[in-house]
C-alpha positions in Angstrom: 31.9 -47.6 60.4 33.4 -46.9 63.6 32.3 -48.5 66.8 31.3 -45.1 67.5 29.0 -44.3 65.0 25.2 -45.0 65.6 22.7 -45.7 63.1 19.3 -44.2 62.7 16.9 -46.5 60.8 14.2 -44.6 58.6 10.7 -46.4 57.9 9.0 -44.2 55.4 11.2 -42.2 52.6 8.6 -39.4 52.0 8.5 -35.8 53.6 8.4 -36.9 57.7 11.2 -39.3 57.3 13.3 -37.5 54.8 12.9 -34.3 56.6 13.9 -36.3 59.9 17.1 -37.8 57.6 18.0 -34.8 56.4 18.1 -32.5 59.7 19.9 -35.4 61.4 22.6 -35.5 58.8 23.0 -31.6 59.0 24.2 -32.4 62.8 26.0 -35.5 62.7 28.6 -36.6 60.3 28.8 -39.8 58.4 31.3 -41.2 60.3 29.5 -40.3 63.3 25.8 -41.0 62.3 24.8 -43.6 59.6 21.6 -43.0 57.9 19.0 -45.8 56.4 15.3 -45.4 54.9 12.8 -47.9 53.7 10.4 -47.4 51.9 7.6 -50.0 50.4 7.1 -47.6 47.2 9.0 -46.6 44.0 9.8 -43.2 45.2 11.2 -41.1 47.8 10.6 -37.4 48.8 7.4 -36.4 46.5 5.1 -34.1 46.5 1.7 -36.4 47.0 -0.4 -33.2 47.3 0.3 -32.6 43.7 -1.0 -36.5 42.5 -4.3 -35.3 41.1 -3.2 -32.8 39.2 -1.0 -35.3 37.6 -3.9 -37.9 37.1 -5.8 -35.1 35.5 -2.6 -34.1 33.4 -2.2 -30.7 34.3 1.4 -31.8 35.8 2.4 -34.5 32.9 5.8 -34.7 34.2 6.3 -37.4 36.8 9.6 -36.5 37.5 8.7 -32.8 38.3 6.7 -34.2 41.4 9.9 -35.9 43.0 11.9 -33.5 44.9 15.0 -35.8 45.5 16.2 -39.2 44.3 17.6 -41.8 45.9 20.8 -41.3 44.2 20.7 -37.6 45.6 20.0 -38.5 49.1 23.7 -40.9 48.9 25.5 -39.1 46.8 24.6 -35.4 48.6 23.8 -36.3 52.2 25.1 -39.9 52.3 22.1 -40.9 53.3 21.3 -44.5 52.1 17.6 -44.6 50.6 16.4 -48.3 49.2 12.9 -48.0 47.5 10.6 -51.3 47.0 11.7 -52.5 50.8 8.9 -52.6 53.3 9.8 -52.9 56.9 7.0 -55.5 58.2 8.0 -56.3 61.9 9.8 -54.1 64.4 11.5 -56.2 67.3 12.3 -53.2 70.0 14.2 -55.6 72.6 16.8 -57.0 69.7 16.9 -53.1 68.0 15.9 -54.4 64.9 13.5 -54.2 61.9 12.7 -57.1 59.8 12.4 -55.6 56.4 11.2 -57.4 52.9 13.4 -56.9 50.0 10.7 -57.3 47.2 13.5 -56.1 45.0 15.8 -59.0 45.6 12.9 -61.4 46.7 14.4 -61.9 50.4 13.7 -60.8 54.1 16.2 -59.5 56.3 16.9 -57.6 59.8 18.1 -54.5 59.6 19.7 -52.8 63.1 19.2 -49.5 64.6 20.0 -47.6 67.8 17.6 -45.0 66.6 14.1 -45.8 64.6 12.1 -42.8 63.1 8.7 -44.1 62.1 7.1 -42.1 59.2 5.1 -44.6 57.6 2.2 -41.9 56.9 -1.6 -43.3 56.3 -4.2 -45.4 54.3 -6.6 -44.9 52.7 -9.9 -45.6 53.9 -11.2 -49.0 52.4 -14.6 -50.6 52.9 -15.1 -53.6 53.7 -17.5 -54.1 50.8 -18.1 -56.8 48.3 -16.7 -56.2 45.0 -14.0 -53.3 46.8 -11.0 -55.5 45.3 -12.5 -55.3 41.8 -10.0 -54.4 39.0 -10.8 -50.2 38.3 -11.2 -49.4 41.9 -8.5 -47.2 43.1 -7.4 -45.5 46.1 -5.1 -42.7 46.1 -2.5 -42.0 48.8 1.2 -42.2 47.7 2.7 -41.8 44.0 2.5 -45.0 43.3 -1.3 -44.8 43.5 -1.6 -42.0 41.4 1.1 -43.4 38.4 -1.3 -46.8 38.8 -4.6 -44.6 38.4 -3.4 -42.8 35.8 -1.9 -45.7 33.7 -5.3 -47.1 33.8 -7.4 -43.7 32.7 -5.1 -44.0 30.1 -5.0 -47.8 28.2 -9.0 -48.0 29.5 -10.6 -44.8 28.5 -13.6 -45.0 31.0 -16.3 -43.0 30.0 -17.8 -43.0 33.4 -16.4 -42.6 36.7 -17.8 -42.4 40.3 -16.1 -40.7 43.2 -17.0 -42.4 46.6 -16.5 -40.1 49.4 -16.6 -36.4 49.4 -13.5 -35.2 51.2 -10.6 -33.2 49.6 -9.3 -36.4 47.6 -12.5 -36.7 46.5 -13.2 -33.1 45.3 -9.6 -32.8 43.9 -10.2 -35.9 42.1 -13.7 -35.4 40.8 -12.0 -32.7 39.3 -9.5 -33.9 37.4 -11.8 -36.9 36.2 -14.0 -34.3 34.7 -11.5 -32.1 33.2 -10.5 -35.2 31.0 -14.1 -35.6 29.8 -15.1 -38.5 32.1 -18.8 -38.2 33.2 -18.0 -38.2 37.2 -20.8 -39.2 39.7 -19.8 -38.6 43.4 -21.2 -40.7 46.2 -21.5 -39.5 49.6 -23.2 -40.8 53.0 -23.2 -37.1 54.0 -25.9 -34.5 53.2 -23.2 -32.2 51.8 -19.5 -32.6 50.7 -16.7 -31.9 52.8 -17.4 -32.4 56.5 -14.6 -30.5 57.8 -17.1 -27.9 56.7 -20.0 -26.8 58.1 -23.4 -27.5 56.1 -24.1 -24.4 55.4 -20.7 -23.8 54.1 -20.3 -27.4 52.5 -23.7 -26.4 50.4 -21.5 -24.3 48.4 -19.1 -26.5 47.5 -21.6 -28.8 46.2 -23.0 -26.4 43.9 -19.7 -25.7 42.3 -19.5 -29.5 41.9 -22.5 -29.9 39.9 -21.3 -26.4 37.9 -18.4 -28.3 37.3 -20.1 -30.9 35.9 -20.0 -33.7 38.9 -23.1 -35.5 39.2 -24.3 -35.9 43.4 -25.4 -38.5 44.8 -25.6 -37.0 48.5 -26.9 -38.9 51.6 -26.5 -42.5 50.2 -24.4 -45.0 51.3 -22.3 -47.2 49.2 -23.5 -50.9 50.1 -21.3 -52.9 47.3 -19.4 -52.9 44.0 -20.7 -54.7 41.0 -18.0 -57.0 39.2 -18.4 -57.4 35.3 -16.1 -58.8 32.6 -12.4 -59.2 33.6 -13.2 -59.3 36.9 -13.3 -55.2 36.2 -15.8 -52.7 38.3 -19.0 -52.2 36.4 -20.8 -50.2 39.4 -21.8 -48.7 42.8 -24.6 -50.0 44.5 -26.2 -47.9 47.1 -29.0 -48.5 49.4 -31.0 -46.2 46.9 -29.9 -46.8 43.5 -26.9 -48.6 41.7 -24.7 -46.2 39.5 -23.0 -47.7 36.2 -19.1 -47.3 36.4 -15.9 -48.3 34.8 -13.8 -46.6 37.4 -14.1 -45.8 41.1 -12.1 -43.6 43.2 -12.4 -43.9 46.9 -12.2 -41.0 48.3 -13.3 -42.1 51.9 -10.3 -40.0 53.9 -7.6 -41.9 55.2 -6.3 -43.5 58.6 -2.6 -43.4 60.1 -1.1 -46.0 59.3 0.1 -46.8 62.9 0.2 -50.8 62.6 3.4 -51.5 62.2 3.9 -49.4 65.7 1.1 -50.8 67.5 2.3 -54.2 66.5 6.0 -53.4 68.1 4.1 -52.3 71.4 4.5 -48.5 71.0 1.6 -46.9 72.4 -1.2 -45.5 70.2 -3.0 -42.3 70.6 -7.0 -41.8 71.4 -6.8 -40.3 67.5 -5.6 -43.6 66.2 -2.1 -42.1 65.5 1.3 -43.1 67.3 2.0 -41.0 70.4 4.1 -39.1 70.5 5.5 -35.9 72.8 6.3 -32.7 71.7 9.9 -33.3 70.6 8.1 -36.6 68.3 9.5 -39.1 70.7 7.3 -42.4 70.8 6.7 -44.4 74.3 9.9 -46.0 73.6 13.1 -43.4 73.8 14.6 -45.0 70.9 11.6 -44.7 68.5 10.6 -41.4 67.0 7.2 -40.7 64.7 6.5 -37.9 62.0 3.9 -37.3 59.5 0.4 -38.5 59.0 1.0 -41.6 61.3 2.3 -39.4 64.3 -0.6 -37.8 66.6 -0.5 -34.0 67.1 -2.3 -31.6 69.5 -4.8 -29.3 68.3 -3.9 -25.9 69.6 -7.8 -24.8 69.9 -9.6 -27.8 71.3 -6.5 -28.7 73.4 -7.3 -32.8 71.9 -5.7 -35.4 70.6 -6.0 -35.3 66.2 -4.8 -37.2 63.2 -4.5 -34.8 60.5 -2.7 -35.6 57.4 -1.0 -32.9 55.6 2.7 -32.7 53.9 2.9 -29.2 55.8 3.0 -30.8 59.5 4.8 -33.7 58.1 7.7 -31.8 56.8 7.7 -29.3 60.3 7.5 -32.3 62.2 10.5 -34.5 60.6 12.0 -31.3 60.5 11.5 -31.2 65.0 12.5 -35.0 64.8 15.4 -35.0 63.2 17.0 -32.0 64.9 16.5 -33.7 68.0 17.8 -36.9 66.8 20.9 -34.8 65.5 21.7 -33.5 69.1 20.0 -30.6 68.8 16.6 -29.8 70.8 13.2 -28.5 69.2 9.2 -29.0 69.6 6.4 -29.2 67.7 3.7 -26.2 68.5 0.6 -28.6 67.0 -1.4 -27.9 64.8 -4.9 -25.7 64.0 -6.2 -28.1 60.9 -5.5 -24.9 58.4 -6.5 -26.6 54.9 -7.0 -25.5 51.2 -8.4 -26.8 48.3 -10.3 -25.9 44.6 -13.3 -27.4 42.7 -12.7 -26.0 39.4 -12.7 -22.1 39.9 -14.1 -22.1 43.2 -11.6 -22.2 46.3 -12.0 -23.7 49.4 -10.6 -23.3 52.9 -10.6 -23.9 56.5 -8.8 -23.3 59.5 -9.5 -24.2 63.6 -12.6 -25.5 64.7 -16.4 -25.9 62.7 -19.6 -25.8 64.7 -19.6 -29.4 65.4 -16.2 -29.4 66.9 -16.5 -26.6 68.7 -19.6 -27.9 70.6 -17.9 -31.1 70.8 -15.0 -29.3 72.5 -17.0 -27.7 75.0 -17.1 -24.2 73.6 -20.2 -21.4 73.6 -19.9 -20.0 70.1 -21.5 -18.0 67.9 -20.8 -17.9 64.1 -21.4 -15.1 61.6 -21.2 -15.1 58.2 -20.5 -12.1 55.4 -21.2 -12.1 51.8 -18.4 -9.7 49.7 -16.2 -9.8 46.8 -11.9 -10.6 46.2 -11.6 -7.2 44.6 -13.2 -4.3 44.2 -16.5 -4.4 42.9 -15.9 -2.4 39.6 -12.6 -4.0 39.1 -12.5 -6.6 36.0 -12.3 -9.9 37.7 -13.8 -9.4 40.9 -15.4 -12.6 42.0 -17.7 -13.5 44.9 -16.2 -14.5 48.7 -18.3 -16.2 51.0 -16.6 -15.7 55.2 -17.8 -17.6 58.1 -16.3 -17.3 61.7 -16.7 -18.6 64.3 -15.9 -17.2 67.9 -16.4 -17.9 71.7 -19.4 -16.1 72.9 -17.6 -14.6 76.1 -14.5 -13.8 75.4 -14.8 -13.0 71.7 -11.8 -15.8 70.8 -11.3 -16.8 67.3 -11.9 -20.7 66.6 -12.2 -21.0 63.4 -12.8 -19.4 59.9 -14.2 -21.3 56.6 -14.0 -19.5 53.0 -15.4 -20.4 49.9 -15.1 -18.2 46.9 -13.6 -17.5 43.7 -9.9 -16.9 42.5 -8.4 -15.0 45.3 -10.0 -16.3 47.9 -8.6 -19.5 49.2 -5.1 -17.8 50.5 -7.4 -15.3 53.0 -7.7 -18.1 55.7 -3.9 -17.8 56.5 -5.0 -14.1 57.8 -7.0 -16.1 60.3 -4.7 -19.2 60.6 -2.1 -16.5 61.9 -5.1 -14.7 64.5 -5.9 -18.5 65.3 -2.6 -19.1 66.3 -2.0 -16.0 68.4 -5.5 -16.4 70.4 -6.6 -13.0 68.9 -10.1 -12.1 69.3 -12.4 -10.8 66.6 -11.9 -7.5 67.6 -8.3 -7.6 66.9 -8.5 -8.9 64.4 -11.4 -6.3 62.6 -8.8 -3.9 64.0 -5.7 -5.3 61.9 -3.9 -3.7 59.2 -4.2 -5.0 56.5 -3.3 -4.0 52.7 -6.3 -2.5 49.8 -6.1 -1.9 46.4 -8.6 -2.4 44.2 -7.0 -5.1 42.3 -6.4 -7.4 45.2 -9.2 -6.2 48.0 -12.5 -3.7 48.5 -11.6 -0.8 50.8 -12.6 -3.3 53.3 -11.2 -6.6 52.9 -13.5 -9.5 53.3 -11.6 -10.6 56.6 -12.2 -7.2 58.2 -15.4 -7.0 57.2 -16.3 -10.4 58.4 -14.4 -9.9 61.9 -16.4 -6.9 62.2 -19.7 -8.5 62.0 -18.4 -10.6 64.8 -17.7 -8.3 66.9 -20.8 -6.1 66.6 -23.1 -9.4 66.8 
């Protein structure tokens, strides 16, 4: 290695970390920049969003979820990836990271000139009695997915309880129902999916029940019962005890920012690592991206922690361009997301009613019902669309969609409009496509925007 060679050390070898490493490599050759990545898991550069489908059996080939292996990174990109290696301490004064090498059962210090923190997020795990029992799973990494699938196939549980009604909770409920497991879902809220407004969440609750999930809403979990062999035997709420042979925690996730915080790097109000638009942290040699990094919401103009692979990839790319000597900035997020429950598709972007009020907007909302295709065309499904707009200006603030097949991706029209600060009148006048197999004469997007513009 030349004395002029700089060393980039990456903590976390998934979307954000490896996007940053790859982009930095595009701009700097191995004789100018050495890149080394460490990850505590057993997989690098994989699709975390595919985990519920792997558990449920829709995806059977584990390797299909892995985008690139450490061998590919080494041979094609000259990037060294070390799996089973956990970064446990960062010494900024020394410019080094203490790595726990679990493969060889030893620890060592690794020096760096630049440090990329891509430690992701961790599932919320409540401090309740019995939460560490065998059979209680959080699902965030591919290792988590492998462990859960192995447990289901080995233990063959007949009854499962999902705790939490967020995206992971819904997707895991569908996966377990598809496997023929009697599935219950417990949520302290009155409706699942608190990222939706309550009226839209009620539609999701109905779909969950139709798909076979038993709902226990408005109930707080107080402990987990443990049975023979230390395995979970039930979920105890303030009102009931629900027998369970398997529990999946779907209580959301939080930024995994502890390592950065312990090193003295500034943490933002969202609990994620504070970064500037180039993804640099409060220390000039340290960068952060992905689920552990804070983002700016373009509508509320507030710092947020939003965990999505799309953001992680884009942020990693921005960080990597800058680390490689280029210049790039990350423009922020608007919270666009989609999921499904059986045949029901769910989507949202921007702000909901509560978020808009908290951000100081005076907002109005409208809801419309339509069909995904011309009503007479085979396969037409119901779609409910909700828009939230600023009362005085008509500016779009957010949108939510719940409907049958063909509904969810319409959220991208609203996302594009929201990104460009369009009004509902602007959206109502947009030239959207039409043919009976794809849309009614007036698309549900147009119908809802027109209704909002006339309100």
